[in-house]
N, C-alpha and C positions, 0 to 999 in steps of 0.2 A: 763266588756270588757277592755282589757289592751290597753294602749296608749303608744306611743313612741315619743320622741322628738330628732331631729338631729341637730348637730352643728359641724362645722369644727374647729379643733384645730391643732396647729402647734407644733411639737416636734423637738427639736434641738438635733441631734445625730451625734457624730463624726464630728462636725463642719459644718453640713449641715442641712437644714430645710426640714421636711417632713410633708405632710398634712394627717390628720386622720379624719375620720367621727366618731364623738363621739355620740353614740346612747344611750339615756336614756330610760329605760323601767321599767315597774312594774313587779317584781318577785312575782308571785302568791304564790309559795311555801314558800318563806321566808318573804313574805308580806312586802317588802321594795323596794325602788327605787334603781336600779343598773345601771351600765354603761358598755358598751363594745365599743372597737375601731376597725375600719376597715381601713386599709391602702389605701390611694388614689393615692399618687404620690409625686414627688419632687416639693417643693414650688418654684415658679418663681417670685412671688411678695408677700412679707410678709404682706404688709399693706392691700392689697385686698384679700389676701389668695388664690391667683390664683396658680394653680399647673399643672404640666405636668402629665397626667394620667399614672398610672402604666402600664407596658407592659403586654399584655394579655398572652405572652409566658412565663412569669416568672414561674419557678417551685418552687422557694422558696420565699415566701412572709412573711412579719412580721406576725407571728401568736401569738399575745399576749393573753394569756389565761385569762379567766374571773376572776380566782382567783389568780393564780401565775404561774410563769415559772422560773425554776432554770437552769442556764447555766454557762459554763466556761467563764469567762470574762477577767481575768487579762492577759492571754497570748496574745490574740488578741489585747487588748487595748495597751499593751506594744509595739507591733509592729507598731500599728497605730500612737502612739505618737512619736515613734522614727522617722518614716517617716516624720511626720509633723514638727519635729524639725530639720530635715536634710537640707543641702543646695540644695538638689535635689528634695525637696518636690513638687515644682510647676512642675518640669519636669515629675514626675510620674502622677501628677494630670491631666496634659494636654496631655499625650501620647495618650489616648483614653478617652477624657473627658466624652462622653456619656456612657461609660462602666466602669467608675471609680470604682463603687461598685463591679463589677465582678472582675476587676483586683486586687483590694485590698483583696478581699475574697480569691482569688487563691494564692496570695502572702502569706497571713496568713496561709493557708492550707499547702503550701510548707514548710514554716519555722517551723510550729508546728508539722505536721504529716509526710510530705514527702512521703506519700503513693500515690498509683495510683489515678489519678483524678476522676476515676469512683466512688470513695467513698466520694467526696467532699460534695455532697448534704446530705448524711447521717450524715457526721461529722458536718455540719453546724447547724443541728437541735439541737445539744447539746452545741453549742457555741454562744457567744454573737455577732458573726459576722453577724447574722441575724438582730440584733438590730443596729449595727454600719453601716451596708451596706444593708439596706432592699431592695434595687433596684437591687441586684445581680441576675444574671441568672446562676444557678448552676447545671442544668440537664446536662447529658452527651452530648446531642445534642447541647445545647446552648454553652457549653464549647468548643466544636469542632468548632462551628461557630465563637466564640470569638477568638480562636487561629488563625484561618485563617485570621481574620481581623488584629490581632496583628502582623501577619507575613508578611503583605504587605510592599513592598519596601518603599513607601512614609512614612509609619509609622516609619520604622527603621531610615530613614534619619532625620525625624522630631525629634525623640527621641535622637539620638546620637549627632546631632548638638547642641541641648540644653544641654544635659547631659555633654558632653566633655567640653563645654565652661565654665561650672560652677564648674568643679572639677579639672581642670588643666590649665596651661598656653599655649602659642603658641609654645614654644620650650620646649621639655621634653625628659628625658631619659626614655626608655621603656624596658620592659622585654617581650620577645615574646616566647611563649611556645605552644605546641599543644598536644592533646591526641586523642586517637581513641574512638569513641562511637559505640559499637557493635549494629548492626541493621540488622536483618534478612529480613526486608521488601524490596521488589523489587522496588526500586526507583533509579533514576540516581545517587543520592548522596551516594548510598551504593556500596562499592567496596571491594575487598579482600585486607586485610592488614596483615602483619606478625609481631608478637611480641613474643620474647622468644621461637622461633621455632614453634609457633602455629599460624595458619591462621584463620581469621574470617572476615565476612562481616562487614564493619564499615563505619561511616562517620567521617571525620577528623575535629576536633574542635580546632580552633586556638584562643588564647586569648592574648590581649595586656594589660600589667599592668604598671602603673606609678611606675618607679623604686624608687622614693623617698617616696611617700605616701603609696604605696602598693595597691592603689585603682585600680580595674579593669576598663579599659577605653573603650575597644572595643573588639568585637569578630567577627570571620569569620568562614566559614565552607567550606569543599571541600570533594570530593569523596575519599574514601579509605585512602591510606597512602601517599598522595601527599605532598611533601616538596620541590618541585623544585623552580627554580628562580622566576617563575611567582607568586607563593604564597607570597613570601616575598615582591616582587616588588609591587604587588597589594595591600598588606596590608599597605605599606607606602604611596602609592598613595591615598588610601581611607582615611587614616588619614589626609592627606593634604586637602582633600575636606571638612573635618570637622574642619579645622583651626589649625591642629597640625603638626608641623614640628619636626620629631624625630631627635634629635641631637646625641643620643647615643642609641645603641641597645644591650641588653644582650640576646642572642638567644640560643635556644636549640641546642645541638650537632647535632641533626638530620638535621639541616639546613646548616651544613658545606658542601659546595660544591664550585667548581670553579665559577659557575654562580652566586651563592648568594654572595660570597666574593667580586667578581668584581662589582656586583650591589651595594653593600654597599660602596665600595671605590668610585664608580662612582657618587653616591648621596652624597658623603662627610659625611656619617654617621659613626661615630666612633662605634666600636663594640667590644664585648668580648664573647667568646664561648669556650666550651671544645672541644679539638681535639679528634675525635673518635680513639680508640686504633687500629683499623684495617688499618689506613692510613699509607702509606709509610713514610710520614713525622714524624709520631709518633715513628716508629721504629728507624728512623735515630736519632731523638733527644734523645731518651732513651739511645741509644748506645754511642752518643757523650758526654753525660753529666752524666756519672756514678758517677762523683764526687759530685753530688748534696747533698749527705749526708755528708756535711762539716759544722763545727761549725759556719762558717761565713754566712751560708745560713739559720740559724735558725730564724723562724718567729713564734710569738705567736698569736693565734686566740682564744680568750676566755681562756678556760682551756686546749686547745689543742696546742701541739707543732708540727710544720711542718718544713720541709726544702723547701725553694723556691729559684730557680735560674732563672734569666732572660737571654734570648738570642735573639739577633736580627736575623730575618729570612726573607726569600723571600716568600711572599704569592701571588702566581700567578702573578708574575711580579710587586708586590707592596711591599713596606717596611712594615714589621710587627714585632711583638714580641711574643716570646713563653715564658711561665712560667712553668718550670718543677717543679712539686710539689711531695714531698714524705710525706705522712701522717703517722707518726710513729705508732699511735694507730691502724690505719687501716692495716698497714703493718704487725704488730704483729699477728692480727687475720687471715689475709690472708695467711701468711707464715705457721702458725700453722695448719690450715685446709689443705693447700696444701701438707705439708710434710706427714701428715697422709695418704692422698690418694696416694701420690707419692710412698711411700713405698709399699702400697698395690698393686699398678700397676707396681711395680718393674722398675721404671724409672732409667736411668743411672745417675751417679753423675753429669755429664756435663749438662744433660737436667734439672736436679734439680737446679743447680747453675744458669743456664740461665734464668729459670722461676722465681726464687727468686729475681733476679735483677730488675724485673718489678713490684713486689708486692708492694702495697700501693702507687703506683705512678699514676699520671694523669697529663695531660698537658692542660694548658689554653693558648689560643692565642688571640691576640688583635691587633687592628690597631694602638693603642697608646702605648707609653712607660709609664708604670704605676709603681709606687713604689711597691716593693715586699711586703711591709707591708700593702698595700692597696688592692692589687689584690685579696686576699682571701676573705676579707669581701665583696668586690664588687661582686665576683663570686657567693657567697652564697645568695645574695639578690634574685637570681632566685628562691629560695624556696618560695618566695611570690606567684609566679604563680602556683607552684606545690601545695601549700597549698590551693589555690583557687579551683584547680581541685579536691582536696581531699574533700573540703566542698561540691562542686557541685555534686560529685558522691555519697558520703556517706550520706549527710544530706538533700540534695534537690531531692533525688530520680532521679538523672540524668541518671542513667543506669538501665536497657537497654531502649533505645528509643522505645516507643510503638506507635508512630504516623504512619499513613498510607498514607501520602502524603507529598510532599515538602512544601505545604502551611502550614499544621499544624505543621510540623517539625520546620519551621522557627518561628512560633508563640511560640512553646514550648521552643525553645532555647532562644528567647527573654524573655519569662516569667521567665525562670531559671536565666538569666543574671540579670534581675531587682530584683528578689528575692535574688540573691547573693549580690548585692550592699547594699540591706537592711540588710542582715546578717552581712556584714562587718561593716556597720555603728553601729549596735548593739554591735558587738564585741569590737570596739574601745571605745565606751562609757562605757562598762562594765569593760574594762581593765582586770586586774588579779583577780578581786574580784569574778567574776562569769563567767562561760562559757555561751554562748548564749543558748545552749541546757538546761543547768541547770537552767538558769534564767526563761526560758519559762515553764519548768516543775514546778518550784516553783510558778510562777504567775498563772498557770492554776488552782491552788487551790483557787484563789480569785474568788468567785462566784457572780453572779448577780441574783436577784429575781425580776421578772417583774409582775406588777399589771396592772390594766386597763390603767392608765395614768401616771405611774411612775415606774422606775426601780431602785431598791435599790442595792447598792454595799456592800458586806460584809466587815467587819473590816479587814484591812491588817495586816499581821504579821510584825515582825521586819525586817525579810529578804525581804519581799515584799516592805516595805517602802524604804529599802536600794537600791533595784533594781530600783524602780521608780525614786529615786533621781538621780542615775547614768544615767538613760535614759532621765532625764529632765522633769519629770512630777509629779504631786501629784495625788494620787488615789482619785477619786471623791466619794462623798457619795451617789450620785444618778444621774440618767439621765432622761431626759424627762420633761414634763410639770410639 
C-alpha cells in the first residue's frame, strides 16, 4: 500500500513568493520515492508559510510536469527585468496590484507576439510566463474582465498621476499628435473619419510625448476625426490635473485652426506646427516669398540642404512667425514626378511654372521667433510621436480594435500604452546594438527546463549575454527552491 507525505514549500519566482504543496509518494513502477508539486497561492507570510489561496477561476495555473517541462524563457525574462530596472517599475506593479501577474503576462504577450489576445492562453503554455506569473488569469473571459477593470477611470487617474510624476517635471515641452483607429463596432466612440479620400469608422487616438526625452506621457481618445479646440484645451487641462504645465507644444497640422491657435496664446503656451497647404495664409506666403531659394537662406540639417526664410505674420490677431522652407532633395523628386504627369496631361506652360514654384516647399508657423538654424531640428522632433504610433500599430497589434464596449476599449488602450512605455524602455537600453524585436527573437531561444522543485536555465549564447547586459541583468542558472 502506497503512502504519501505532504509539506508546503516556498518558491521565489520573478521577485515574488509562491506556496506549493510538495507531495512525496512511492512510485510502484520505478520502485522509488518521487515528488510532485501543486500550486497553492501567493505567500503572505514567509515565516509561517501563510498564503492567499489561488483563484478558482484561473484557466492557466503552474503545471510543473513530473519529469520536465521545456519553455521559451529568455524573451519574457528580458521584459520582466527591464520593467523591474525601470523608474516606473513600482507604477506598473501598483496599477492593479491584485492582478499584477495578469498585467505582466499580457504585456509580455503584446511585446513578444502582438497577436490577438484570444491566443494568449495557448501561447502561455509554451512560455515561461507561467513560471514567472503563475497567478495570471489568461482565458478570454478573464482577459475581458481584466480589461474592463483596467479601463476604469480611477485606475487611469492613479496610473497617470504616478507615472507622469516619475518620468517628467512640472514644466515640459510636449509633442501632441493623433491618429485614427479603425473600428467597425457600433459604440459612441466610433465615427466616420476621412483620410486620403477614403472614409471609415474610427476612434481618434491622441498622444502626448515629452519633447526632450521622447517618452510617451499621456493619451486621450475621441470619436472620429475630432480635432477641434475642445480636444486641445481638454488635453492641456487634464495634464494640469496630473501636475504638468505644458510650456511648449509641437502640434500636428490637423490642429491648426483659429480656435486652437487662440487657445494656445490664451494659455501662454508657445507652439510650433506646420501650416496646411490649403490655407489662404499658405498661398499668400508662398507667393510673397518666392525668393526663399537664395544663398543667404541656406540651412544644413544633417546631410540635407534646405532654404529657410523667417517672416513675421499675424496669427488671428496675435504676433507670430512663419518659416518658409524649401527642401532641395524633396523638390527634385516632386518636380521630376510632376513634369512627367504634366506632359501626359498636356498642362499649359503657365500652369506648369505655377505648380513648380510650390514643389518641395512647406511652411512652419510658431508663436516664437526661433533661429532658422534651430527651427528644422525642432520641427522634426515630432517624428517621436509618429514613431510611437508606428510601434503601436505594427508591433503591438494596435489595429484594428477588436473590443466590443467602451469599457474594454479603454482597458485595451491602457494596456497598449503600458506595453509601449516598456517597449521604449527596452529600445533605449539596447541602443543601436539590437532592435527590440531582434533582441526578443534572440532571447526566445534561451529555454528553461522545469523539474519538480527546480527550473534550470540553458546556457546563454554570446549575443544573449550581450542583450542581458544592455538590459541590466545576468541570466540566472536556475529558478525555484
